[in-house]
C-alpha positions in Angstrom: -115.4 144.8 119.9 -111.7 144.5 121.0 -112.0 141.0 118.9 -112.9 143.5 115.4 -110.4 146.1 116.6 -107.7 143.0 116.5 -108.9 141.9 113.1 -109.4 145.4 111.6 -105.4 145.9 112.6 -104.1 142.7 111.5 -105.8 143.2 107.8 -103.9 147.0 107.9 -101.0 145.0 108.7 -101.2 142.7 106.0 -101.6 145.8 103.4 -98.7 147.3 105.0 -96.7 144.1 104.8 -97.7 143.7 101.0 -96.6 147.1 100.4 -93.1 146.8 102.2 -92.5 142.9 101.4 -92.0 141.7 97.7 -92.8 137.9 99.2 -96.2 139.3 100.5 -99.1 139.5 98.2 -102.7 140.7 98.8 -105.4 141.3 96.1 -107.3 144.0 98.1 -108.4 145.3 101.3 -111.1 142.9 101.6 -108.9 139.8 101.0 -106.8 141.3 104.0 -110.0 141.3 106.2 -110.6 137.6 105.2 -107.3 137.0 105.5 -107.4 138.5 109.1 -110.5 136.6 109.9 -109.1 133.1 108.7 -106.1 133.9 111.1 -108.4 134.6 113.8 -110.2 131.7 113.6 -107.1 129.5 113.2 -105.7 131.1 116.5 -108.6 130.0 118.5 -108.8 126.5 117.1 -105.4 125.4 115.9 -103.1 127.4 117.7 -103.7 126.0 121.1 -103.3 122.5 120.1 -100.0 123.2 118.3 -98.8 124.8 121.6 -99.8 121.7 123.8 -98.0 119.6 121.2 -95.2 121.6 121.0 -94.6 122.5 124.8 -91.1 120.7 125.1 -89.8 122.8 122.3 -91.5 126.2 123.5 -90.0 125.5 126.8 -86.5 124.6 125.9 -86.6 127.9 124.0 -88.0 129.6 126.6 -91.2 130.6 124.5 -89.4 131.5 121.3 -91.0 128.7 119.4 -94.3 130.7 119.8 -93.4 132.6 116.8 -92.7 129.4 114.7 -96.2 128.6 115.7 -97.1 131.6 114.7 -95.6 131.5 111.6 -97.2 128.1 110.9 -100.8 129.7 111.3 -100.1 132.1 109.1 -98.8 130.0 106.4 -102.2 128.0 107.1 -104.0 131.0 106.3 -102.0 131.5 103.1 -103.1 127.8 102.3 -106.8 128.6 103.1 -106.8 132.0 100.9 -105.2 130.9 97.8 -104.2 133.5 95.4 -105.6 136.3 97.3 -103.2 136.2 100.2 -99.6 134.9 99.8 -96.9 134.6 101.7 -93.6 133.2 99.9 -91.7 131.0 102.2 -91.5 130.3 106.1 -88.6 132.8 106.6 -91.0 135.7 105.6 -93.8 134.1 107.4 -91.2 134.1 110.8 -90.2 137.4 110.4 -93.8 138.7 109.8 -94.9 136.9 112.8 -92.7 138.5 114.9 -93.7 141.9 113.7 -97.3 141.2 114.0 -96.3 139.9 117.5 -94.5 143.1 118.7 -97.2 145.5 116.9 -99.8 144.1 118.4 -98.7 143.9 122.0 -97.6 147.6 121.6 -101.1 148.5 120.2 -102.9 146.7 123.1 -100.6 148.3 125.5 -101.9 151.7 124.0 -105.7 150.6 124.0 -105.4 149.2 127.7 -103.9 152.5 129.0 -106.3 154.6 127.4 -109.3 152.6 129.2 -107.4 153.0 132.5 
């Protein structure tokens, strides 16, 4: 249930980003939902490998390099989804990765506090 909620939240974030940033293009809510699903699969399969391969850089930057890894997975999602979901450039992907991380942490805190 928590996984599905995360996919829905990310899809809503993609729609919000498309409305706020000119460099983010989402063709429909279904495309945002599919992009969120693709991103979650990439986070399960590719992200751990990238973290291990870039461990020295991550340690050197005190963990801030994880935002770069998140931006890379967003760009991979962009390339998989084609024209239905597009992010124009690495800088914007990095900014979106930072915003998504902050929003997801806040939402997780709220959901966890309601359960306790």
